[in-house]
BAMAR-565927 format. One record per residue (C-alpha): residue number from 1; residue in three letters; x, y, z. Coordinates in nm, 4 decimals. Each point is the difference from the previous one (the first is absolute). Layout:
N
{k = NUM; r = ALA; X = X; Y = Y; Z = Z}
...
//
This chain:
278
{k = 1; r = MET; X = -2.5796; Y = 4.3847; Z = 10.7277}
{k = 2; r = HIS; X = -0.1360; Y = -0.0587; Z = -0.3269}
{k = 3; r = LEU; X = 0.2626; Y = 0.1847; Z = -0.1637}
{k = 4; r = ARG; X = 0.2635; Y = -0.2151; Z = 0.2228}
{k = 5; r = ALA; X = -0.1330; Y = -0.3443; Z = -0.1024}
{k = 6; r = PHE; X = -0.0011; Y = 0.0919; Z = -0.4035}
{k = 7; r = SER; X = 0.3568; Y = 0.1008; Z = 0.0367}
{k = 8; r = MET; X = 0.0588; Y = -0.3433; Z = 0.1528}
{k = 9; r = ILE; X = -0.1760; Y = -0.1718; Z = -0.2573}
{k = 10; r = PHE; X = 0.1935; Y = 0.2083; Z = -0.3161}
{k = 11; r = VAL; X = 0.3254; Y = -0.0796; Z = 0.1639}
{k = 12; r = GLY; X = -0.0743; Y = -0.3853; Z = 0.0149}
{k = 13; r = ALA; X = -0.1001; Y = 0.0148; Z = -0.3539}
{k = 14; r = LEU; X = 0.2881; Y = 0.1370; Z = -0.1119}
{k = 15; r = THR; X = 0.2245; Y = -0.2673; Z = 0.2201}
{k = 16; r = LEU; X = -0.1669; Y = -0.2659; Z = -0.2027}
{k = 17; r = VAL; X = 0.0793; Y = 0.1645; Z = -0.3286}
{k = 18; r = ALA; X = 0.3607; Y = 0.0138; Z = 0.0654}
{k = 19; r = GLN; X = 0.0503; Y = -0.3767; Z = 0.1408}
{k = 20; r = ASN; X = -0.1716; Y = -0.1056; Z = -0.3364}
{k = 21; r = PRO; X = 0.1704; Y = 0.1145; Z = -0.2715}
{k = 22; r = THR; X = -0.1091; Y = -0.0151; Z = -0.3990}
{k = 23; r = PRO; X = 0.0770; Y = -0.3608; Z = -0.1116}
{k = 24; r = THR; X = 0.2242; Y = -0.0203; Z = -0.2868}
{k = 25; r = ALA; X = -0.0527; Y = -0.1816; Z = -0.3065}
{k = 26; r = ASP; X = 0.0939; Y = -0.3738; Z = -0.0332}
{k = 27; r = PRO; X = 0.3246; Y = -0.0663; Z = -0.2109}
{k = 28; r = SER; X = -0.1170; Y = -0.2849; Z = -0.1417}
{k = 29; r = GLU; X = -0.3315; Y = 0.1342; Z = -0.0998}
{k = 30; r = SER; X = 0.2019; Y = 0.2803; Z = -0.2097}
{k = 31; r = THR; X = -0.0065; Y = -0.0237; Z = -0.3809}
{k = 32; r = SER; X = 0.4044; Y = -0.0816; Z = -0.0877}
{k = 33; r = LEU; X = 0.1620; Y = 0.2524; Z = -0.2521}
{k = 34; r = PRO; X = 0.2475; Y = -0.1350; Z = -0.2256}
{k = 35; r = ALA; X = 0.3601; Y = 0.0411; Z = 0.0491}
{k = 36; r = PRO; X = 0.1886; Y = 0.2611; Z = -0.1488}
{k = 37; r = ALA; X = 0.2065; Y = -0.1293; Z = -0.2958}
{k = 38; r = LYS; X = 0.3588; Y = -0.0804; Z = 0.0327}
{k = 39; r = GLN; X = 0.2703; Y = 0.1007; Z = -0.2617}
{k = 40; r = GLY; X = 0.0600; Y = -0.3213; Z = -0.2236}
{k = 41; r = ASP; X = -0.3524; Y = -0.1312; Z = 0.0731}
{k = 42; r = LYS; X = -0.1736; Y = -0.1473; Z = -0.3603}
{k = 43; r = GLN; X = -0.3671; Y = 0.1669; Z = -0.0701}
{k = 44; r = LEU; X = -0.1625; Y = -0.2742; Z = -0.1818}
{k = 45; r = VAL; X = -0.3087; Y = 0.1687; Z = -0.2409}
{k = 46; r = SER; X = -0.2131; Y = -0.2441; Z = -0.1668}
{k = 47; r = PRO; X = -0.1047; Y = 0.1569; Z = -0.3067}
{k = 48; r = ALA; X = -0.3601; Y = 0.0833; Z = -0.0262}
{k = 49; r = PRO; X = -0.2137; Y = -0.2826; Z = -0.1962}
{k = 50; r = ALA; X = -0.1862; Y = 0.1397; Z = -0.3138}
{k = 51; r = GLY; X = -0.3589; Y = 0.0933; Z = 0.1318}
{k = 52; r = PRO; X = -0.3127; Y = -0.0327; Z = -0.2445}
{k = 53; r = ASP; X = 0.0642; Y = 0.3206; Z = -0.1281}
{k = 54; r = GLN; X = 0.3682; Y = -0.0804; Z = -0.1580}
{k = 55; r = PHE; X = 0.0525; Y = -0.1677; Z = -0.3275}
{k = 56; r = LEU; X = 0.3032; Y = -0.2184; Z = -0.0097}
{k = 57; r = VAL; X = 0.1779; Y = -0.1433; Z = -0.2578}
{k = 58; r = PRO; X = 0.1629; Y = -0.2910; Z = 0.0858}
{k = 59; r = LYS; X = 0.3829; Y = -0.0739; Z = -0.0332}
{k = 60; r = GLY; X = 0.0819; Y = -0.2280; Z = -0.3033}
{k = 61; r = THR; X = -0.2350; Y = 0.2037; Z = -0.1835}
{k = 62; r = ARG; X = 0.0516; Y = 0.0058; Z = -0.3578}
{k = 63; r = VAL; X = -0.0241; Y = 0.3205; Z = -0.1830}
{k = 64; r = PRO; X = 0.0018; Y = 0.0060; Z = -0.4260}
{k = 65; r = LEU; X = 0.2531; Y = 0.3055; Z = -0.0975}
{k = 66; r = SER; X = 0.1048; Y = 0.1179; Z = -0.3362}
{k = 67; r = MET; X = 0.3281; Y = 0.2262; Z = -0.0299}
{k = 68; r = ILE; X = -0.0245; Y = 0.3589; Z = -0.0816}
{k = 69; r = ASN; X = 0.3457; Y = 0.0332; Z = -0.0952}
{k = 70; r = SER; X = 0.2594; Y = -0.2258; Z = -0.1432}
{k = 71; r = VAL; X = 0.3285; Y = -0.1446; Z = 0.1979}
{k = 72; r = SER; X = 0.2766; Y = -0.2441; Z = -0.1929}
{k = 73; r = THR; X = 0.3147; Y = -0.1146; Z = 0.1275}
{k = 74; r = LYS; X = 0.1800; Y = 0.1857; Z = -0.2405}
{k = 75; r = THR; X = -0.0653; Y = 0.3361; Z = 0.1245}
{k = 76; r = ALA; X = -0.1230; Y = -0.0454; Z = 0.3501}
{k = 77; r = ALA; X = 0.1789; Y = 0.0709; Z = 0.3193}
{k = 78; r = GLU; X = -0.0750; Y = -0.1252; Z = 0.3717}
{k = 79; r = GLY; X = -0.2160; Y = 0.2313; Z = 0.1443}
{k = 80; r = ASP; X = -0.1903; Y = 0.0868; Z = -0.3451}
{k = 81; r = ARG; X = -0.3812; Y = 0.0346; Z = 0.1054}
{k = 82; r = ILE; X = -0.2766; Y = -0.1682; Z = -0.1714}
{k = 83; r = TYR; X = -0.3678; Y = 0.0964; Z = -0.0530}
{k = 84; r = LEU; X = -0.3098; Y = -0.2227; Z = -0.0519}
{k = 85; r = GLU; X = -0.3937; Y = 0.0458; Z = 0.0492}
{k = 86; r = THR; X = -0.2328; Y = -0.2792; Z = 0.1075}
{k = 87; r = VAL; X = -0.2150; Y = -0.1381; Z = -0.3163}
{k = 88; r = PHE; X = -0.2614; Y = -0.2056; Z = 0.2362}
{k = 89; r = PRO; X = -0.1836; Y = 0.0854; Z = 0.2865}
{k = 90; r = ILE; X = 0.0587; Y = -0.1456; Z = 0.3439}
{k = 91; r = LEU; X = -0.2603; Y = -0.0337; Z = 0.2462}
{k = 92; r = ALA; X = -0.0298; Y = -0.0366; Z = 0.3779}
{k = 93; r = ASN; X = -0.3308; Y = -0.0531; Z = 0.1998}
{k = 94; r = GLY; X = -0.1668; Y = 0.0318; Z = -0.3256}
{k = 95; r = ARG; X = 0.1379; Y = 0.3570; Z = -0.0701}
{k = 96; r = VAL; X = 0.2363; Y = 0.0988; Z = -0.2443}
{k = 97; r = ALA; X = 0.3060; Y = 0.0497; Z = 0.2136}
{k = 98; r = ILE; X = 0.2611; Y = 0.0579; Z = -0.3058}
{k = 99; r = PRO; X = -0.1314; Y = 0.1058; Z = -0.3114}
{k = 100; r = PRO; X = 0.1170; Y = 0.0020; Z = -0.3851}
{k = 101; r = GLY; X = 0.2472; Y = 0.2650; Z = -0.0342}
{k = 102; r = SER; X = 0.1084; Y = 0.0518; Z = 0.3598}
{k = 103; r = TYR; X = 0.4072; Y = 0.0310; Z = -0.0420}
{k = 104; r = VAL; X = 0.2810; Y = -0.2173; Z = 0.1115}
{k = 105; r = ALA; X = 0.3444; Y = 0.1166; Z = 0.0461}
{k = 106; r = GLY; X = 0.3075; Y = -0.2268; Z = 0.0049}
{k = 107; r = THR; X = 0.3820; Y = -0.0387; Z = -0.0074}
{k = 108; r = VAL; X = 0.2313; Y = -0.1483; Z = -0.2087}
{k = 109; r = THR; X = 0.2201; Y = -0.1538; Z = 0.2512}
{k = 110; r = ASN; X = 0.2600; Y = -0.2024; Z = -0.2207}
{k = 111; r = ILE; X = 0.1059; Y = -0.0617; Z = -0.3134}
{k = 112; r = LYS; X = 0.2019; Y = -0.2199; Z = -0.2246}
{k = 113; r = ARG; X = 0.0874; Y = 0.0518; Z = -0.3433}
{k = 114; r = PRO; X = 0.0401; Y = -0.3404; Z = -0.2317}
{k = 115; r = GLY; X = 0.3136; Y = -0.1068; Z = -0.1082}
{k = 116; r = ARG; X = 0.1663; Y = -0.0260; Z = -0.3219}
{k = 117; r = VAL; X = 0.0375; Y = -0.3303; Z = 0.0004}
{k = 118; r = LYS; X = -0.2059; Y = -0.1521; Z = 0.2329}
{k = 119; r = GLY; X = -0.2550; Y = 0.1206; Z = 0.3015}
{k = 120; r = ARG; X = -0.3279; Y = 0.1773; Z = -0.0183}
{k = 121; r = GLY; X = -0.0775; Y = 0.3438; Z = 0.1001}
{k = 122; r = GLU; X = -0.1809; Y = 0.0115; Z = 0.3720}
{k = 123; r = LEU; X = -0.2281; Y = 0.3059; Z = 0.1157}
{k = 124; r = TYR; X = -0.1190; Y = -0.0335; Z = 0.3790}
{k = 125; r = VAL; X = -0.2954; Y = 0.2267; Z = 0.0550}
{k = 126; r = ARG; X = -0.1820; Y = 0.0909; Z = 0.3337}
{k = 127; r = PHE; X = -0.3393; Y = 0.1912; Z = 0.0623}
{k = 128; r = ASP; X = 0.0199; Y = 0.2724; Z = 0.2540}
{k = 129; r = SER; X = -0.3459; Y = 0.1675; Z = 0.0596}
{k = 130; r = LEU; X = -0.3436; Y = 0.0427; Z = -0.1509}
{k = 131; r = THR; X = -0.2068; Y = 0.3035; Z = -0.0982}
{k = 132; r = LEU; X = -0.3711; Y = -0.0137; Z = -0.0225}
{k = 133; r = PRO; X = -0.1590; Y = 0.2368; Z = -0.2231}
{k = 134; r = ASN; X = -0.0977; Y = 0.2029; Z = 0.2944}
{k = 135; r = GLY; X = 0.3387; Y = 0.0430; Z = 0.1127}
{k = 136; r = VAL; X = -0.0095; Y = -0.2043; Z = 0.2808}
{k = 137; r = THR; X = 0.3842; Y = -0.2187; Z = 0.0152}
{k = 138; r = ARG; X = 0.0777; Y = -0.3136; Z = 0.1299}
{k = 139; r = ASP; X = 0.3953; Y = -0.0962; Z = 0.0786}
{k = 140; r = PHE; X = 0.0827; Y = -0.3647; Z = -0.0677}
{k = 141; r = ARG; X = 0.2817; Y = -0.2171; Z = -0.1126}
{k = 142; r = ALA; X = -0.1567; Y = -0.2280; Z = -0.2329}
{k = 143; r = ARG; X = 0.1651; Y = -0.2105; Z = -0.2850}
{k = 144; r = VAL; X = -0.1131; Y = -0.1230; Z = -0.3688}
{k = 145; r = GLY; X = -0.2154; Y = -0.3233; Z = -0.0050}
{k = 146; r = SER; X = -0.0231; Y = -0.0328; Z = -0.3674}
{k = 147; r = LEU; X = 0.0628; Y = 0.1370; Z = -0.3112}
{k = 148; r = ASP; X = -0.1631; Y = 0.0678; Z = -0.3181}
{k = 149; r = GLY; X = -0.0652; Y = -0.3442; Z = -0.2038}
{k = 150; r = ARG; X = 0.0696; Y = 0.1723; Z = -0.3256}
{k = 151; r = ALA; X = 0.3761; Y = 0.1315; Z = 0.1085}
{k = 152; r = SER; X = 0.3085; Y = -0.1800; Z = -0.0754}
{k = 153; r = GLU; X = 0.1420; Y = 0.0172; Z = 0.3229}
{k = 154; r = THR; X = -0.0563; Y = -0.2488; Z = 0.2722}
{k = 155; r = LEU; X = -0.0537; Y = 0.0873; Z = 0.3559}
{k = 156; r = ASP; X = 0.2030; Y = -0.1672; Z = 0.2737}
{k = 157; r = LYS; X = -0.2608; Y = -0.0169; Z = 0.2441}
{k = 158; r = ASN; X = 0.2337; Y = -0.1448; Z = 0.3298}
{k = 159; r = GLU; X = 0.2150; Y = 0.2985; Z = -0.0647}
{k = 160; r = GLY; X = -0.2119; Y = 0.2391; Z = -0.1423}
{k = 161; r = LYS; X = 0.1923; Y = 0.1006; Z = -0.2995}
{k = 162; r = VAL; X = -0.0754; Y = 0.0498; Z = -0.3848}
{k = 163; r = LYS; X = 0.2462; Y = -0.1770; Z = -0.2222}
{k = 164; r = SER; X = 0.0437; Y = 0.0387; Z = -0.3646}
{k = 165; r = GLU; X = -0.0318; Y = -0.2826; Z = -0.2391}
{k = 166; r = GLY; X = 0.3146; Y = -0.1734; Z = -0.1072}
{k = 167; r = ASN; X = 0.0933; Y = 0.0543; Z = -0.3882}
{k = 168; r = LYS; X = 0.1878; Y = -0.3312; Z = -0.1012}
{k = 169; r = ALA; X = -0.2273; Y = -0.0732; Z = -0.2749}
{k = 170; r = GLY; X = 0.0576; Y = 0.3744; Z = -0.1203}
{k = 171; r = ASP; X = 0.3744; Y = -0.0421; Z = 0.0240}
{k = 172; r = VAL; X = -0.0236; Y = -0.3214; Z = -0.2157}
{k = 173; r = LYS; X = -0.2311; Y = 0.1611; Z = -0.2415}
{k = 174; r = THR; X = 0.2956; Y = 0.3057; Z = -0.0342}
{k = 175; r = VAL; X = 0.2683; Y = -0.2473; Z = -0.0630}
{k = 176; r = GLY; X = -0.2002; Y = -0.2030; Z = -0.2543}
{k = 177; r = GLU; X = -0.1170; Y = 0.3167; Z = -0.2022}
{k = 178; r = ALA; X = 0.3233; Y = 0.1267; Z = 0.0057}
{k = 179; r = ALA; X = 0.1721; Y = -0.3388; Z = -0.1348}
{k = 180; r = GLY; X = -0.2690; Y = -0.0215; Z = -0.2673}
{k = 181; r = ALA; X = 0.0621; Y = 0.3640; Z = -0.1546}
{k = 182; r = GLY; X = 0.3609; Y = -0.0835; Z = 0.0216}
{k = 183; r = ALA; X = -0.0635; Y = -0.3310; Z = -0.1862}
{k = 184; r = THR; X = -0.1557; Y = 0.2267; Z = -0.2432}
{k = 185; r = VAL; X = 0.2370; Y = 0.2690; Z = -0.0551}
{k = 186; r = GLY; X = 0.2557; Y = -0.2554; Z = -0.0220}
{k = 187; r = GLY; X = -0.1655; Y = -0.2384; Z = -0.2074}
{k = 188; r = LEU; X = -0.0232; Y = 0.2975; Z = -0.2598}
{k = 189; r = ALA; X = 0.3556; Y = 0.1060; Z = 0.0215}
{k = 190; r = GLY; X = 0.1315; Y = -0.3485; Z = -0.0642}
{k = 191; r = ALA; X = -0.2277; Y = -0.0518; Z = -0.2577}
{k = 192; r = ALA; X = 0.1784; Y = 0.2883; Z = -0.1663}
{k = 193; r = ALA; X = 0.3473; Y = -0.1810; Z = 0.0531}
{k = 194; r = GLY; X = -0.1326; Y = -0.3296; Z = -0.1140}
{k = 195; r = HIS; X = -0.0280; Y = -0.1066; Z = 0.3541}
{k = 196; r = ALA; X = -0.3608; Y = 0.0051; Z = 0.1305}
{k = 197; r = GLY; X = 0.0058; Y = -0.2507; Z = 0.2487}
{k = 198; r = MET; X = 0.3117; Y = 0.0977; Z = 0.1804}
{k = 199; r = GLY; X = -0.1314; Y = 0.3582; Z = -0.0122}
{k = 200; r = ALA; X = -0.3044; Y = -0.1017; Z = 0.1785}
{k = 201; r = GLY; X = 0.1902; Y = -0.1782; Z = 0.2764}
{k = 202; r = ILE; X = 0.2332; Y = 0.2799; Z = 0.0613}
{k = 203; r = GLY; X = -0.3114; Y = 0.2407; Z = 0.0017}
{k = 204; r = ALA; X = -0.1917; Y = -0.2399; Z = 0.2203}
{k = 205; r = ALA; X = 0.2496; Y = -0.0062; Z = 0.2485}
{k = 206; r = ALA; X = 0.1215; Y = 0.3835; Z = 0.0079}
{k = 207; r = GLY; X = -0.3782; Y = 0.1026; Z = 0.0242}
{k = 208; r = ALA; X = -0.0485; Y = -0.2547; Z = 0.3018}
{k = 209; r = ALA; X = 0.3388; Y = 0.1684; Z = 0.1710}
{k = 210; r = ALA; X = -0.1472; Y = 0.3430; Z = -0.0763}
{k = 211; r = GLY; X = -0.3201; Y = -0.0782; Z = 0.1455}
{k = 212; r = LEU; X = 0.1208; Y = -0.2124; Z = 0.3293}
{k = 213; r = VAL; X = 0.2348; Y = 0.3425; Z = 0.1011}
{k = 214; r = GLY; X = -0.3090; Y = 0.2032; Z = -0.0666}
{k = 215; r = VAL; X = -0.2039; Y = -0.1955; Z = 0.2489}
{k = 216; r = MET; X = 0.3291; Y = -0.0016; Z = 0.2550}
{k = 217; r = PHE; X = 0.0074; Y = 0.3389; Z = -0.0275}
{k = 218; r = SER; X = -0.3814; Y = 0.1041; Z = 0.0531}
{k = 219; r = ARG; X = -0.2061; Y = -0.0622; Z = 0.3460}
{k = 220; r = GLY; X = -0.3281; Y = -0.2105; Z = 0.0387}
{k = 221; r = PRO; X = -0.3339; Y = 0.1400; Z = 0.0191}
{k = 222; r = GLU; X = -0.0637; Y = 0.2682; Z = 0.2833}
{k = 223; r = ALA; X = -0.2672; Y = -0.0652; Z = 0.2383}
{k = 224; r = VAL; X = -0.2592; Y = 0.2610; Z = -0.0770}
{k = 225; r = LEU; X = -0.3298; Y = 0.0685; Z = 0.1707}
{k = 226; r = ALA; X = -0.1522; Y = 0.2226; Z = -0.2316}
{k = 227; r = LYS; X = -0.2696; Y = 0.2425; Z = 0.0325}
{k = 228; r = GLY; X = -0.3350; Y = -0.1639; Z = -0.0025}
{k = 229; r = THR; X = 0.1142; Y = -0.3370; Z = 0.1192}
{k = 230; r = THR; X = -0.2240; Y = -0.1469; Z = 0.3002}
{k = 231; r = MET; X = 0.0950; Y = -0.2117; Z = 0.3070}
{k = 232; r = GLU; X = -0.1137; Y = -0.0761; Z = 0.3349}
{k = 233; r = MET; X = 0.0691; Y = 0.1718; Z = 0.3081}
{k = 234; r = VAL; X = 0.0141; Y = -0.2225; Z = 0.3262}
{k = 235; r = THR; X = -0.0636; Y = 0.2395; Z = 0.2904}
{k = 236; r = ASP; X = 0.2441; Y = -0.1150; Z = 0.2997}
{k = 237; r = ARG; X = -0.2341; Y = 0.1738; Z = 0.2963}
{k = 238; r = GLU; X = -0.3969; Y = 0.0623; Z = 0.0556}
{k = 239; r = LEU; X = -0.1081; Y = 0.3330; Z = -0.1448}
{k = 240; r = GLN; X = -0.2983; Y = 0.1418; Z = 0.1939}
{k = 241; r = PHE; X = -0.2067; Y = 0.2988; Z = -0.0705}
{k = 242; r = THR; X = -0.3142; Y = 0.2028; Z = 0.1553}
{k = 243; r = PRO; X = -0.3079; Y = 0.0239; Z = -0.2085}
{k = 244; r = SER; X = 0.1286; Y = 0.4150; Z = -0.0537}
{k = 245; r = GLU; X = 0.3097; Y = -0.1072; Z = -0.1535}
{k = 246; r = LEU; X = -0.1938; Y = -0.1869; Z = -0.2255}
{k = 247; r = ASP; X = -0.2108; Y = 0.2746; Z = -0.1208}
{k = 248; r = PHE; X = 0.0988; Y = 0.0551; Z = -0.3777}
{k = 249; r = SER; X = -0.2850; Y = 0.2660; Z = -0.0834}
{k = 250; r = ASN; X = 0.3209; Y = 0.2523; Z = -0.0397}
{k = 251; r = ALA; X = 0.2346; Y = -0.1847; Z = -0.1390}
{k = 252; r = MET; X = 0.2483; Y = 0.0589; Z = -0.2672}
{k = 253; r = PRO; X = -0.1113; Y = -0.0682; Z = -0.3616}
{k = 254; r = ARG; X = 0.1835; Y = -0.3054; Z = -0.1860}
{k = 255; r = THR; X = 0.2055; Y = 0.0649; Z = -0.2924}
{k = 256; r = HIS; X = 0.0938; Y = -0.3457; Z = -0.0750}
{k = 257; r = PRO; X = 0.3776; Y = 0.0643; Z = 0.0049}
{k = 258; r = SER; X = 0.0843; Y = -0.3549; Z = -0.0002}
{k = 259; r = ASP; X = -0.1268; Y = -0.0697; Z = -0.3777}
{k = 260; r = GLY; X = 0.2854; Y = -0.1092; Z = -0.2155}
{k = 261; r = PRO; X = 0.1399; Y = -0.2612; Z = -0.1881}
{k = 262; r = GLY; X = 0.0537; Y = -0.2544; Z = 0.2715}
{k = 263; r = PRO; X = 0.2940; Y = -0.2539; Z = -0.0191}
{k = 264; r = LEU; X = 0.1959; Y = 0.0118; Z = -0.2116}
{k = 265; r = PRO; X = 0.0719; Y = -0.3188; Z = -0.2803}
{k = 266; r = SER; X = 0.2123; Y = -0.2949; Z = 0.0259}
{k = 267; r = LYS; X = 0.3589; Y = 0.0734; Z = -0.0930}
{k = 268; r = LYS; X = -0.0055; Y = -0.3685; Z = -0.1503}
{k = 269; r = THR; X = -0.2732; Y = 0.0583; Z = -0.2549}
{k = 270; r = GLN; X = 0.2034; Y = 0.3316; Z = -0.1503}
{k = 271; r = SER; X = 0.2873; Y = -0.0407; Z = -0.2367}
{k = 272; r = THR; X = 0.2969; Y = 0.1103; Z = 0.1615}
{k = 273; r = TYR; X = 0.2102; Y = -0.0057; Z = -0.3625}
{k = 274; r = PRO; X = -0.0834; Y = 0.1948; Z = -0.2897}
{k = 275; r = THR; X = -0.1776; Y = -0.2660; Z = -0.2943}
{k = 276; r = ARG; X = 0.1997; Y = 0.1696; Z = -0.2603}
{k = 277; r = PRO; X = 0.2971; Y = 0.1377; Z = 0.1668}
{k = 278; r = PHE; X = 0.1732; Y = 0.0287; Z = -0.3479}
//
């Protein structure tokens, strides 16, 4: 009897479980998953901001440089490389980020030789990369911001080109010196013939003509960035470094390769015709 009653109770319990299945999760409470990316969708990724352990050199920073090699419109070609080094420390967050002796590589992007009658030599330079003394490198596309104050060349800041000086005064001096030399020789020859004044006039005209021909067949001063010439590079982007990248304990020793004569003297102060031609 008792066994029969227990069996009936057990069957009833199974019936109740079958009539009340386990409830499913509420869709409104489930965590939504991102839809799979479709072809053509643009993924916008924000750049990671510089943290407290990052050292940032801002865009537009002026970095003083010195030429290691020389470049001239007379011998350079488009694509030629130029090499420079930094000469003053650049700080970031109170720490030296670009020490003196860091290397900068650049490219000659365009040249124009001076004309025989008019026109100046023009040289376009672009800075491409920075290498710290420990080998850490950053790439960019920087421009020339200023040029050595001792240089006879001038800088067009709007276009970033280095222009040679004009030589009109030198051309006039050449013609004048040639005319004077011709007058001297003509006067001596005329005196021997009894016509000193006429000989001097003819000699002066001949000398001036010879000087003018020489000017017509000679080019003006070339644009030159000589070894040791200083200039400023203006960065075109932010340069970010980590503390480990600014560890210079095992840096390469500096060899002072940029020591040189610096800018060439102005052509206007040099005689373009010998003072005693005869």
